[in-house]
C-alpha beads as a LAMMPS data file, in Angstrom:
LAMMPS data file: protein, C-alpha beads

75 atoms
74 bonds

1 atom types
1 bond types

-500.0 500.0 xlo xhi
-500.0 500.0 ylo yhi
-500.0 500.0 zlo zhi

Masses

1 110.0

Atoms # bond

1 1 1 123.507 0.670 397.643
2 1 1 125.907 0.251 400.555
3 1 1 128.872 1.261 398.396
4 1 1 127.138 4.539 397.523
5 1 1 126.823 5.372 401.213
6 1 1 130.467 4.485 401.795
7 1 1 131.490 6.783 398.938
8 1 1 129.280 9.571 400.283
9 1 1 130.737 9.149 403.775
10 1 1 134.272 9.250 402.350
11 1 1 133.620 12.548 400.563
12 1 1 131.919 14.034 403.592
13 1 1 134.847 13.189 405.859
14 1 1 137.565 14.291 403.449
15 1 1 135.831 17.090 401.579
16 1 1 134.441 19.132 404.426
17 1 1 137.856 19.458 405.998
18 1 1 138.785 22.066 403.387
19 1 1 135.855 24.233 404.409
20 1 1 136.650 23.703 408.070
21 1 1 140.250 24.857 407.648
22 1 1 139.183 27.933 405.665
23 1 1 136.589 28.775 408.320
24 1 1 139.119 28.377 411.124
25 1 1 141.553 30.633 409.280
26 1 1 138.903 33.324 408.719
27 1 1 137.322 32.945 412.158
28 1 1 133.808 32.096 410.913
29 1 1 131.596 29.004 411.029
30 1 1 132.248 26.208 408.560
31 1 1 128.569 26.097 407.586
32 1 1 128.847 29.600 406.150
33 1 1 131.841 28.607 404.044
34 1 1 130.093 25.457 402.757
35 1 1 126.953 27.302 401.740
36 1 1 129.052 30.005 400.078
37 1 1 130.797 27.362 397.974
38 1 1 127.447 25.824 397.041
39 1 1 125.945 29.161 395.977
40 1 1 129.102 30.089 394.098
41 1 1 128.951 26.779 392.240
42 1 1 125.326 27.236 391.218
43 1 1 125.692 30.877 390.206
44 1 1 128.903 30.530 388.201
45 1 1 128.127 27.097 386.715
46 1 1 130.968 25.179 388.327
47 1 1 133.584 27.796 389.145
48 1 1 133.003 27.339 392.887
49 1 1 133.638 23.608 392.582
50 1 1 136.837 24.244 390.625
51 1 1 137.933 26.756 393.270
52 1 1 137.161 24.215 396.001
53 1 1 139.270 21.546 394.305
54 1 1 142.135 24.005 393.818
55 1 1 142.065 24.964 397.506
56 1 1 141.972 21.312 398.563
57 1 1 144.977 20.571 396.359
58 1 1 146.854 23.643 397.610
59 1 1 146.241 22.794 401.283
60 1 1 147.425 19.231 400.723
61 1 1 150.656 20.419 399.087
62 1 1 151.181 22.981 401.871
63 1 1 150.736 20.284 404.514
64 1 1 153.264 18.060 402.787
65 1 1 155.849 20.831 402.573
66 1 1 155.377 22.505 405.955
67 1 1 155.273 19.557 408.331
68 1 1 156.537 20.068 411.852
69 1 1 159.646 18.064 412.560
70 1 1 160.699 17.299 416.088
71 1 1 164.437 17.435 415.364
72 1 1 166.958 18.113 412.664
73 1 1 167.490 14.413 412.072
74 1 1 163.879 13.861 410.879
75 1 1 164.722 14.957 407.336

Bonds

1 1 1 2
2 1 2 3
3 1 3 4
4 1 4 5
5 1 5 6
6 1 6 7
7 1 7 8
8 1 8 9
9 1 9 10
10 1 10 11
11 1 11 12
12 1 12 13
13 1 13 14
14 1 14 15
15 1 15 16
16 1 16 17
17 1 17 18
18 1 18 19
19 1 19 20
20 1 20 21
21 1 21 22
22 1 22 23
23 1 23 24
24 1 24 25
25 1 25 26
26 1 26 27
27 1 27 28
28 1 28 29
29 1 29 30
30 1 30 31
31 1 31 32
32 1 32 33
33 1 33 34
34 1 34 35
35 1 35 36
36 1 36 37
37 1 37 38
38 1 38 39
39 1 39 40
40 1 40 41
41 1 41 42
42 1 42 43
43 1 43 44
44 1 44 45
45 1 45 46
46 1 46 47
47 1 47 48
48 1 48 49
49 1 49 50
50 1 50 51
51 1 51 52
52 1 52 53
53 1 53 54
54 1 54 55
55 1 55 56
56 1 56 57
57 1 57 58
58 1 58 59
59 1 59 60
60 1 60 61
61 1 61 62
62 1 62 63
63 1 63 64
64 1 64 65
65 1 65 66
66 1 66 67
67 1 67 68
68 1 68 69
69 1 69 70
70 1 70 71
71 1 71 72
72 1 72 73
73 1 73 74
74 1 74 75
């Protein structure tokens, strides 16, 4: 049972960051973005979840490409 809570905590820490970044970009609360994804998932039978995973993947790739470097020699 403890491993289930650890898995749930892992997904809560890592998964909600996507919604937080989208909310910060749009200037709205993260709770609104999370509930929108949940409703979209229920209404479209999984499309919202697929969209969420795509955005998480895209943000991860963007972070890997556009990292701030302190100098030219950090390449």
